[in-house]
C-alpha positions in Angstrom: 0.0 0.0 0.0 2.9 2.4 0.8 4.4 1.9 -2.6 1.1 2.5 -4.4 0.5 5.7 -2.4 3.9 7.0 -3.3 3.3 6.3 -7.0 -0.1 8.1 -6.8 1.5 11.2 -5.1 4.3 11.2 -7.7 1.8 11.1 -10.6 -0.2 14.0 -9.2 2.9 16.0 -8.5 4.1 15.4 -12.1 0.8 16.5 -13.6 0.7 19.7 -11.5 4.3 20.5 -12.4 3.5 20.2 -16.1 0.3 22.3 -15.9 1.9 25.0 -13.7 5.0 25.1 -15.9 3.1 25.5 -19.1 0.8 28.1 -17.5 3.8 30.1 -16.3 5.4 30.1 -19.7 2.1 31.2 -21.3 1.7 34.1 -18.9 5.2 35.2 -19.6 4.4 35.3 -23.3 5.5 32.0 -24.9 6.6 28.5 -24.5 10.3 28.1 -24.4 13.1 30.6 -25.2 12.6 30.7 -29.0 8.9 31.6 -29.0 8.8 35.2 -27.9 6.2 37.8 -28.0 7.3 40.3 -30.7 7.0 44.0 -30.0 8.3 45.0 -33.4 5.3 44.0 -35.4 5.3 42.9 -39.0 6.4 39.4 -39.9 7.3 38.3 -36.4 4.0 39.5 -35.0 2.2 37.0 -37.3 4.6 34.1 -36.7 5.0 34.0 -32.9 2.8 32.2 -30.4 0.9 34.4 -27.9 -1.6 33.7 -25.1 -4.9 33.2 -26.8 -3.5 32.1 -30.2 -4.3 28.5 -29.5 -2.2 28.2 -26.4 -4.9 28.8 -23.7 -7.3 26.4 -25.3 -4.5 23.8 -25.4 -3.8 24.4 -21.7 -7.5 24.0 -20.8 -7.6 20.7 -22.8 -4.4 19.5 -21.0 -5.9 20.3 -17.6 -9.2 18.6 -18.5 -7.6 15.4 -19.9 -4.9 15.1 -17.2 -7.5 15.8 -14.5 -9.9 13.1 -15.8 -6.9 10.7 -16.0 -6.0 11.3 -12.4 -9.6 10.9 -11.3 -9.9 7.6 -13.2 -6.7 6.2 -11.8 -7.7 7.0 -8.2 -11.4 6.3 -8.4 -11.3 3.0 -10.4 -8.0 1.6 -9.2 -7.9 -2.0 -8.0 -7.9 -1.9 -4.2 -7.4 -5.6 -3.4 -6.3 -8.7 -5.3 -9.8 -10.2 -4.9 -11.6 -7.2 -6.3 -13.4 -8.0 -9.6 -12.8 -5.7 -12.6 -15.5 -3.0 -13.2 -18.3 -3.6 -15.7 -16.9 -3.3 -19.2 -18.8 -0.9 -21.5 -18.1 -1.1 -25.3 -19.5 1.4 -27.8 -21.3 4.7 -27.4 -22.3 6.3 -30.7 -22.9 9.8 -29.2 -19.6 9.9 -27.5 -17.7 8.6 -30.6 -19.4 11.2 -32.8 -18.6 13.9 -30.2 -14.9 13.1 -29.8 -14.5 12.9 -33.6 -16.4 16.1 -34.5 -14.9 18.3 -31.7 -11.2 17.8 -32.6 -12.0 18.1 -36.3 -13.7 21.4 -35.7 -10.9 22.7 -33.5 -8.3 21.7 -36.1 -10.4 23.5 -38.8 -10.5 26.7 -36.7 -6.8 26.7 -36.2 -5.8 25.5 -39.7 -7.6 28.1 -41.8 -5.9 31.2 -40.3 -2.6 29.4 -40.0 -2.5 28.5 -43.7 -3.4 32.1 -44.6 -0.6 33.4 -42.4 1.9 31.0 -44.0 1.1 32.2 -47.5 1.3 35.8 -46.4 4.7 35.3 -44.7 6.1 33.5 -47.6 5.1 35.9 -50.3 7.4 38.1 -52.3 7.9 41.8 -51.1 5.4 44.2 -52.6 6.4 46.3 -55.6 6.4 49.5 -53.6 8.4 48.1 -50.7 11.5 50.0 -49.5 14.6 48.1 -50.9 17.7 47.3 -48.9 20.4 44.7 -49.4 22.1 42.7 -46.7 25.5 41.2 -47.5 26.8 38.6 -45.1 30.5 38.0 -45.0 32.9 36.6 -42.5 32.7 38.3 -40.0 30.5 41.3 -40.5 27.3 42.6 -42.2 27.2 45.2 -44.9 23.9 46.9 -45.7 23.3 48.8 -49.0 20.4 51.1 -49.8 19.8 51.2 -53.6 19.0 54.6 -54.9 19.9 56.4 -51.6 22.9 58.7 -51.4 25.0 59.7 -48.4 26.0 63.2 -47.3 28.7 63.2 -50.0 26.5 62.1 -52.8 27.8 58.5 -52.9 25.7 55.3 -52.8 24.9 54.7 -49.1 26.0 51.7 -47.3 26.6 50.9 -43.6 28.3 48.2 -41.6 26.7 46.4 -38.7 23.7 48.7 -38.7 20.6 48.4 -40.9 18.6 51.6 -41.0 15.0 51.6 -42.3 11.8 53.6 -42.0 9.2 52.3 -39.6 5.6 51.4 -40.6 6.6 50.6 -44.2 7.2 47.3 -45.8 10.9 46.6 -46.4 12.2 44.4 -49.2 15.4 42.8 -48.1 17.7 41.2 -50.7 20.1 38.7 -49.0 23.5 38.0 -50.5 26.6 36.1 -49.2 30.2 36.7 -50.2 31.8 33.5 -48.9 29.8 30.9 -47.0 26.2 30.3 -46.0 24.9 32.8 -43.4 21.4 33.3 -42.0 19.7 36.6 -41.5 17.6 36.9 -38.4 16.1 39.8 -36.4 14.1 37.9 -33.8 11.6 40.7 -33.1 11.1 41.7 -36.7 11.3 38.7 -38.9 12.0 35.0 -39.2 15.3 33.4 -40.3 16.3 33.1 -43.9 19.5 31.5 -45.1 21.9 33.4 -47.4 23.7 31.3 -50.0 26.7 32.4 -52.0 25.9 33.0 -55.7 22.2 33.3 -55.0 20.0 36.2 -53.9 17.2 35.4 -51.4 14.4 37.8 -50.7 12.2 38.5 -47.7 10.1 41.3 -46.3 9.6 42.8 -42.9 7.8 45.8 -41.4 8.9 47.5 -38.1 5.6 48.9 -36.9 7.3 50.3 -33.8 10.2 52.7 -34.2 13.3 51.6 -32.2 16.4 49.6 -32.2 16.4 45.8 -32.7 19.1 43.2 -32.3 19.9 40.9 -35.2 22.4 38.1 -35.8 23.6 35.4 -38.1 21.7 32.2 -37.2 23.9 29.8 -39.2 27.3 28.6 -37.9 29.7 30.1 -40.4 33.1 29.6 -38.9 35.2 30.0 -35.7 34.2 33.7 -35.4 30.5 33.2 -36.0 29.8 35.0 -32.7 30.9 38.3 -34.3 28.1 38.1 -36.8 25.8 40.5 -34.9 24.1 43.6 -36.2 21.5 46.2 -35.2 18.3 47.3 -37.0 17.4 51.0 -36.5 13.8 51.7 -37.4 13.3 55.4 -37.9 10.0 57.2 -37.3 9.1 57.5 -40.9 10.6 57.8 -44.4 11.3 61.5 -44.0 13.2 60.8 -40.8 15.2 58.0 -42.5 16.1 60.4 -45.4 17.2 63.0 -43.0 19.5 60.5 -41.3 20.9 59.4 -44.7 21.6 62.9 -45.8 23.7 63.5 -42.7 25.6 60.1 -42.9 28.7 59.1 -44.6 28.9 55.7 -46.2 30.9 53.0 -44.4 29.7 54.1 -40.9 28.8 51.7 -38.2 30.7 48.9 -36.3 31.8 45.8 -38.1 30.9 43.6 -35.1 28.6 45.6 -32.8 28.5 43.9 -29.3 25.3 45.7 -28.4 22.5 47.8 -29.9 22.3 50.0 -26.8 22.9 53.6 -27.3 22.0 53.7 -30.9 19.4 56.4 -31.8 16.3 55.6 -33.6 16.2 59.1 -35.1 
């Protein structure tokens, strides 16, 4: 009896730890370190998991199922070797229809908006999107701004800092000089690999002006850790143009260790 009691207590403890752990992560804004609530908007706002986006219903279902499991284990356990098994019941048309239709309906509700978001995230940038080019090379990032001139009238480019106007779709062309890199700004967009000899394209939209940290998400060599960069989202296009007109090409740090202290214009 003592062993059975310990097993029951251990089972209840494990279920409570799972429920409390998931609930805590949901309250904090995601499950695990890689699913974060974005505050930059755009692509990442559509691709991250948030409380209410299918998470809370999953937690409710988990609590319900695990709770019924614990009740069944405790209520209908065999209390003595001589105790006969409970009456066996087979088949219940209403229950079988219910637990077939309910999950199908839930999947349908979750699938339709998910597929729509997948197609939207994977589309090509719009024709009127603001163009920038990100060039990955060991061990730094170079950002070019086609059609934009610096304070001396030369084509504008920066190192380690990508500047763009907020609340406007940005068309990012991705190029690599040497090996495969991966462009990633966690609070603005998902990851996309950069392959030498090929130009990949993605779009993002910083709906909140500010400074965002970015990095190379593909191991590219011994000094991969240096492949960090910052994204500075200016208030609007006019503010970006004002910054460009007062900036000389080649500014920025090759390997910024932090985005703190950068102005968003």
